[in-house]
C-alpha positions in Angstrom: -62.8 194.8 137.3 -59.5 194.3 135.5 -58.8 195.6 132.0 -55.6 196.3 130.0 -53.9 199.5 130.9 -53.8 202.3 128.4 -51.5 205.4 128.0 -54.3 207.7 129.4 -54.4 205.6 132.6 -50.8 206.4 133.6 -51.6 209.6 135.5 -54.0 207.8 137.8 -51.8 204.8 138.2 -49.0 207.1 139.2 -51.2 208.6 141.9 -51.9 205.2 143.3 -48.2 204.3 143.3 -47.3 207.5 145.1 -50.0 206.9 147.7 -49.1 203.3 148.3 -45.3 203.1 148.2 -42.5 205.0 149.9 -40.5 204.9 146.7 -43.1 204.5 143.8 -42.4 203.5 140.3 -41.8 206.5 138.1 -43.9 207.7 135.2 -41.5 206.4 132.5 -41.3 202.9 134.1 -45.1 202.7 134.0 -45.2 203.9 130.4 -42.5 201.3 129.4 -44.7 198.7 131.0 -47.4 199.3 128.3 -45.0 197.6 125.9 -46.3 194.2 124.6 -43.6 192.3 126.5 -45.5 193.1 129.7 -49.1 192.4 130.8 -50.3 195.6 132.4 -53.8 195.7 133.9 -55.7 198.3 135.9 -58.3 197.5 138.5 -61.4 199.6 138.3 -64.1 200.1 141.0 -67.0 202.4 140.3 -65.2 203.6 137.2 -62.2 204.7 139.2 -58.7 203.2 138.8 -57.9 201.9 142.2 -54.9 199.6 141.5 -52.8 197.9 138.9 -51.0 194.7 138.1 -47.9 194.3 135.9 -46.5 190.9 134.9 -43.8 189.7 132.6 -43.8 186.2 131.1 -40.5 184.7 130.0 -40.7 181.2 128.6 -42.6 179.2 131.2 -42.2 181.7 134.1 -44.5 184.5 135.0 -43.0 187.3 137.1 -45.2 189.7 139.1 -43.4 193.0 138.8 -45.9 195.3 140.4 -49.2 194.9 142.3 -50.5 198.1 143.7 -53.7 199.2 145.4 -54.5 202.7 146.5 -54.4 202.5 150.4 -58.0 203.6 150.6 -59.0 200.3 148.8 -56.7 197.9 150.6 -58.2 195.4 153.0 -61.3 194.8 150.8 -60.1 191.6 149.1 -59.2 193.4 145.8 -55.5 192.5 146.0 -56.5 188.8 146.4 -58.8 189.1 143.4 -56.0 190.6 141.4 -53.6 187.8 142.5 -56.3 185.2 141.6 -56.6 186.7 138.2 -52.9 186.3 137.7 -52.9 182.7 138.9 -55.9 181.7 136.8 -54.5 183.3 133.6 -51.1 181.7 134.2 -52.6 178.3 134.7 -54.4 178.7 131.4 -51.1 179.3 129.6 -48.0 177.1 129.5 -46.7 178.7 132.8 -45.0 176.4 135.3 -43.6 178.9 137.8 -44.8 182.2 139.2 -42.3 184.5 140.8 -42.5 187.7 142.8 -40.5 189.9 145.2 -42.0 191.7 148.1 -40.6 194.2 150.7 -39.7 192.4 153.9 -41.7 195.0 155.8 -44.9 194.4 153.8 -46.4 191.8 156.1 -49.9 192.2 154.7 -48.7 191.2 151.2 -46.5 188.4 152.6 -49.5 186.9 154.4 -51.6 187.2 151.2 -49.0 185.6 149.0 -48.5 182.7 151.5 -52.3 182.2 151.8 -52.4 181.8 148.0 -49.7 179.1 148.0 -46.5 181.1 147.5 -43.4 179.9 149.3 -40.4 181.9 150.3 -37.3 181.1 148.1 -34.7 183.6 149.3 -34.0 187.1 150.4 -32.5 189.7 148.2 -30.4 191.9 150.5 -30.9 195.7 150.1 -33.1 195.1 147.1 -35.7 197.9 147.5 -34.9 201.6 147.8 -36.3 203.6 150.7 -36.3 207.3 151.3 -33.0 208.9 152.5 -30.9 206.5 150.5 -31.8 203.6 152.8 -32.5 200.1 151.4 -34.8 197.2 152.4 -34.5 193.5 151.8 -36.8 191.8 149.3 -38.3 188.4 149.9 -38.4 186.2 146.7 -41.4 183.9 146.6 -42.6 181.4 144.1 -45.4 179.0 143.2 -45.0 176.1 140.8 -47.7 174.4 138.7 -47.2 170.8 137.7 -46.4 170.3 134.1 -49.5 169.4 132.0 -49.7 165.9 130.6 -48.5 165.7 127.0 -50.9 163.6 124.7 -52.8 162.4 127.8 -49.7 160.8 129.4 -48.1 162.2 132.5 -44.5 163.1 132.2 -43.8 161.3 135.5 -45.0 157.9 134.2 
């Protein structure tokens, strides 16, 4: 279902962004996300790109920059599968903390993230742009993984 995004996917990803968000990511931001410093995946269903996931790992933190599903495919559990992929791949690396921001009005996403173990850390005032030069608060959420034992010994011993 998920595969690495490629340059030729950008047009379809941009369609999904435009349909899903009041202020979508622009074409250049999506192209820039193909850089190796990001993990950019597209979700395919019946050979159609229906969503995407963009993550950036810095040291032992993984930051979800963008999770998007075309509205026609929302409510089918695909967002949860994409999130689970991110969690599983992070656990298999040396990641200790996952971070994300979500629009305060995106109650479906907030519920999904909370159901997957994310906790609210703070609110970023006027973080997200809205049409007509308005702004919306962003909710910062995180999930921590315990540090892995080194040499078979727990660090807390």
